[in-house]
C-alpha positions as CSV (number, residue, x, y, z in Angstrom):
1,M,0.0,0.0,0.0
2,T,1.2,3.5,-0.8
3,L,-0.2,7.1,-0.3
4,L,-1.1,7.2,-4.0
5,C,-3.0,3.9,-4.3
6,G,-6.7,4.0,-5.1
7,Q,-8.0,3.0,-1.7
8,T,-5.9,5.6,0.1
9,L,-6.9,8.4,-2.3
10,L,-10.6,7.4,-2.0
11,L,-10.4,7.6,1.8
12,F,-8.6,11.0,1.6
13,G,-11.3,12.3,-0.7
14,L,-14.3,11.1,1.2
15,L,-13.2,11.7,4.8
16,G,-11.3,14.9,3.9
17,S,-14.5,16.2,2.4
18,L,-16.5,15.3,5.6
19,A,-13.9,16.9,7.8
20,G,-14.1,20.1,5.8
21,L,-17.9,20.1,5.9
22,L,-17.9,19.8,9.7
23,A,-15.3,22.5,10.0
24,G,-17.5,25.0,8.1
25,L,-20.9,23.9,9.5
26,L,-20.0,23.4,13.2
27,G,-16.6,25.2,13.6
28,I,-14.9,22.0,15.0
29,G,-11.8,21.8,12.7
30,G,-12.5,18.2,11.6
31,G,-9.8,16.4,13.6
32,I,-12.3,13.8,14.9
33,I,-12.4,12.6,11.3
34,L,-8.8,13.3,10.3
35,V,-7.0,11.7,13.2
36,P,-8.6,8.2,12.7
37,L,-8.0,8.6,9.0
38,F,-4.3,9.2,9.4
39,L,-3.9,6.6,12.1
40,W,-5.3,4.0,9.7
41,V,-3.2,5.1,6.8
42,F,0.0,5.3,8.7
43,N,-0.5,1.9,10.3
44,A,-1.3,0.4,6.9
45,L,1.9,1.9,5.6
46,N,3.8,0.0,8.4
47,Y,5.2,3.1,10.0
48,A,6.9,2.5,13.3
49,P,4.2,2.2,16.0
50,E,5.9,4.8,18.3
51,L,5.6,7.4,15.5
52,V,2.1,6.8,14.2
53,V,0.0,8.6,16.8
54,H,2.2,11.8,16.9
55,L,2.4,11.8,13.1
56,A,-1.4,11.5,12.9
57,F,-1.9,14.4,15.4
58,G,0.6,16.7,13.7
59,T,-0.6,16.0,10.2
60,S,-4.2,16.5,11.3
61,L,-3.5,19.9,12.7
62,C,-1.6,20.9,9.5
63,V,-4.7,19.9,7.4
64,I,-7.1,21.7,9.7
65,L,-5.2,25.1,9.4
66,P,-6.3,26.1,5.9
67,S,-9.8,24.8,6.2
68,A,-10.3,26.7,9.5
69,L,-8.9,29.8,7.8
70,G,-11.4,29.4,5.0
71,S,-14.3,28.8,7.4
72,A,-13.3,31.8,9.6
73,L,-13.3,34.1,6.5
74,G,-16.6,32.8,5.4
75,H,-18.3,33.3,8.8
76,R,-16.7,36.8,9.0
77,Q,-18.4,37.7,5.7
78,R,-21.7,36.6,7.1
79,G,-21.3,38.6,10.4
80,N,-20.9,35.5,12.6
81,L,-17.4,36.4,14.0
82,E,-16.5,39.0,16.5
83,L,-12.8,40.0,16.4
84,Q,-13.0,41.6,19.9
85,Q,-14.0,38.3,21.3
86,V,-11.5,36.3,19.2
87,R,-8.5,38.2,20.5
88,P,-8.6,36.9,24.1
89,L,-9.8,33.5,22.8
90,A,-6.7,33.4,20.5
91,L,-4.3,34.4,23.2
92,G,-5.6,31.6,25.4
93,G,-5.6,29.2,22.4
94,L,-1.9,30.0,21.7
95,I,-1.0,29.2,25.3
96,G,-3.1,26.1,25.4
97,A,-1.8,24.7,22.1
98,L,1.8,25.0,23.1
99,L,1.1,23.4,26.4
100,G,-1.1,20.6,24.9
101,A,1.5,19.6,22.3
102,A,4.2,19.5,24.9
103,L,2.1,17.3,27.1
104,A,1.0,15.0,24.3
105,V,4.5,13.8,23.5
106,R,5.1,13.0,27.2
107,L,1.9,11.8,28.8
108,P,-0.3,8.7,28.3
109,A,-3.7,9.9,27.0
110,A,-6.0,7.1,28.3
111,G,-7.1,8.8,31.6
112,L,-7.5,12.2,30.0
113,K,-9.4,10.7,27.1
114,G,-11.9,9.0,29.4
115,A,-12.5,12.2,31.4
116,F,-12.8,14.2,28.3
117,G,-15.3,11.8,26.7
118,L,-17.5,12.0,29.8
119,M,-17.3,15.8,29.8
120,Q,-18.4,15.9,26.2
121,M,-21.4,13.6,26.8
122,L,-22.5,15.7,29.8
123,A,-22.2,18.9,27.7
124,A,-24.2,17.3,25.0
125,L,-27.0,16.4,27.4
126,Q,-27.1,19.9,28.7
127,M,-27.4,21.3,25.2
128,L,-30.2,18.8,24.3
129,L,-32.1,19.6,27.4
130,G,-32.2,23.3,26.6
131,S,-29.5,24.8,28.7
132,A,-27.7,26.4,25.7
133,R,-29.9,29.5,25.6
134,P,-28.2,32.6,24.2
135,R,-28.0,35.7,26.5
136,P,-30.8,38.2,26.0
137,A,-30.0,41.3,24.0
138,G,-28.6,44.2,26.0
139,M,-26.6,42.0,28.4
140,G,-23.3,43.0,26.7
141,S,-20.5,40.8,25.5
142,A,-18.4,38.3,27.4
143,A,-15.5,39.5,29.5
144,S,-11.9,38.9,28.5
145,G,-11.1,36.7,31.4
146,P,-13.6,33.9,30.6
147,L,-12.8,34.2,26.9
148,L,-9.1,33.7,27.7
149,A,-9.7,30.7,29.9
150,I,-12.0,29.1,27.3
151,G,-9.4,29.7,24.6
152,C,-6.8,28.0,26.7
153,C,-9.0,24.9,27.2
154,G,-9.7,24.7,23.5
155,G,-6.0,25.1,22.5
156,L,-4.8,22.6,25.0
157,F,-7.3,19.8,23.9
158,A,-6.7,20.7,20.3
159,A,-3.0,20.1,20.4
160,F,-3.3,17.1,22.8
161,F,-5.7,15.2,20.6
162,G,-4.6,16.6,17.2
163,A,-8.0,18.2,16.5
164,G,-9.2,21.7,16.0
165,G,-10.6,22.3,19.5
166,G,-14.0,23.3,18.4
167,F,-15.6,20.3,20.2
168,V,-14.4,22.1,23.4
169,L,-14.8,25.7,22.3
170,V,-18.4,25.7,21.0
171,P,-20.0,24.0,24.0
172,L,-18.2,26.3,26.4
173,M,-19.2,29.4,24.5
174,L,-22.8,28.1,24.4
175,L,-23.1,26.9,28.0
176,V,-20.8,29.3,29.9
177,L,-20.9,32.5,27.8
178,R,-24.4,31.9,26.3
179,M,-23.4,33.0,22.8
180,P,-25.7,32.3,19.9
181,I,-24.7,29.1,18.1
182,H,-23.8,30.9,14.8
183,L,-21.5,33.3,16.6
184,A,-19.9,30.5,18.7
185,V,-19.2,28.5,15.5
186,G,-17.7,31.6,13.7
187,N,-15.5,32.5,16.7
188,S,-14.5,28.9,17.1
189,S,-13.4,28.8,13.4
190,A,-11.2,31.8,13.9
191,L,-9.6,30.4,17.1
192,I,-8.9,27.1,15.5
193,V,-6.7,28.9,13.0
194,V,-4.5,30.0,15.9
195,S,-4.6,26.7,17.8
196,A,-3.9,24.7,14.7
197,L,-1.0,26.9,13.6
198,F,0.8,26.8,16.9
199,G,-0.1,23.1,17.4
200,T,1.4,22.3,14.0
201,L,4.6,24.3,14.8
202,S,4.9,22.5,18.2
203,Y,4.7,19.1,16.5
204,L,7.3,20.2,14.0
205,Y,9.6,21.3,16.8
206,H,9.1,18.2,19.0
207,G,9.6,15.9,16.1
208,W,12.4,17.8,14.3
209,Q,15.3,15.6,15.4
210,V,13.4,12.3,15.9
211,A,15.2,9.4,14.2
212,G,13.4,7.1,11.7
213,L,10.7,9.4,10.4
214,P,9.2,8.2,7.1
215,P,9.9,10.0,3.8
216,G,7.8,13.1,3.3
217,C,7.8,14.0,7.0
218,V,9.1,17.1,8.6
219,G,9.0,16.7,12.3
220,Y,5.7,15.0,13.2
221,V,3.9,16.4,10.1
222,H,3.6,14.2,7.0
223,W,3.5,16.9,4.3
224,Q,2.7,14.5,1.4
225,A,-0.4,13.2,3.2
226,A,-1.5,16.7,4.2
227,A,-1.2,17.9,0.6
228,L,-3.5,15.2,-0.7
229,V,-6.2,15.9,1.9
230,I,-6.2,19.7,2.1
231,P,-7.9,20.4,-1.3
232,F,-11.0,18.4,-0.2
233,T,-11.2,20.0,3.2
234,L,-11.0,23.5,1.7
235,L,-13.7,22.9,-0.9
236,F,-16.2,21.4,1.6
237,A,-15.4,23.9,4.4
238,N,-16.9,26.6,2.2
239,L,-20.0,24.5,1.6
240,G,-20.3,24.0,5.4
241,V,-20.3,27.7,6.0
242,R,-23.1,28.2,3.5
243,L,-25.1,25.5,5.1
244,A,-24.6,26.8,8.6
245,T,-26.5,30.0,7.8
246,R,-29.5,28.0,6.8
247,F,-29.8,26.2,10.1
248,S,-31.8,27.7,13.0
249,Q,-30.3,28.1,16.5
250,Q,-32.2,25.1,17.8
251,R,-31.4,22.8,14.9
252,L,-27.7,23.7,14.9
253,V,-27.4,23.2,18.7
254,R,-29.1,19.8,18.4
255,L,-26.8,18.7,15.6
256,F,-23.8,19.8,17.5
257,A,-25.0,18.0,20.7
258,L,-25.5,14.7,18.8
259,L,-22.0,15.0,17.4
260,L,-20.7,15.5,20.9
261,L,-22.5,12.3,22.1
262,L,-20.8,10.4,19.3
263,I,-17.4,11.8,20.1
264,G,-17.7,11.3,23.9
265,G,-19.1,7.8,23.5
266,Q,-16.3,6.8,21.1
267,M,-13.7,8.0,23.5
268,L,-15.2,6.2,26.5
269,V,-15.5,2.9,24.5
270,E,-11.8,3.2,23.4
271,V,-10.7,3.7,27.0
272,I,-12.8,0.8,28.3
273,A,-11.6,-1.5,25.5
274,G,-8.1,-0.6,26.5
């Protein structure tokens, strides 16, 4: 099996398109699709087991970066992105991404994955039960301190799990800051640009002098695999942005909550299965 065989290219096209669609529609980056994709491909290519996970995470973040940028620009054009809110989110995301990448190459992820999966399922239940109500008009915007803390959480989990961080950011902005779902998705897309950029740089740095990396890799980023997936994510991220504007607050919240249940449930099953 090679990167250019038909089976691999078909997977890259189908799953890369789905990741891009979710990035634009829900502001989540798409790492929940991309990480399993790269894990499967790199294992099938018989890469060294001790390299596969970090390569999957670093390459996923590299692919997420351009699709998140396209999503953020699309949401900005539609008025679903507030730069004043994004700045403290981005600062927190930068700090969290650097910390998360450093931890990911040193710590076992099983315990954190289980706790995180449980948190995601609880957040989804709160959203489905109607707790994610936007703040009434006239209450003002969120303070910088909570935005900074939420950004840090998103950046940390993004880098640790090789994902965009939106699966943390959007629920926190909905449940804690009570943002409208469309604004939360737009702000999340902008923050994912920051967390994916610095997460990618961190994986490049931590893998820079690692011995035995496969051809086409720089640090823990497989540039050849990323280049094959990025066109699909970019194309479908734009489609996702257009679809998001057609969903009501309630429908988009429910869709996001169902996705969180799937993510959290999958993580718990993986931990239990060991």
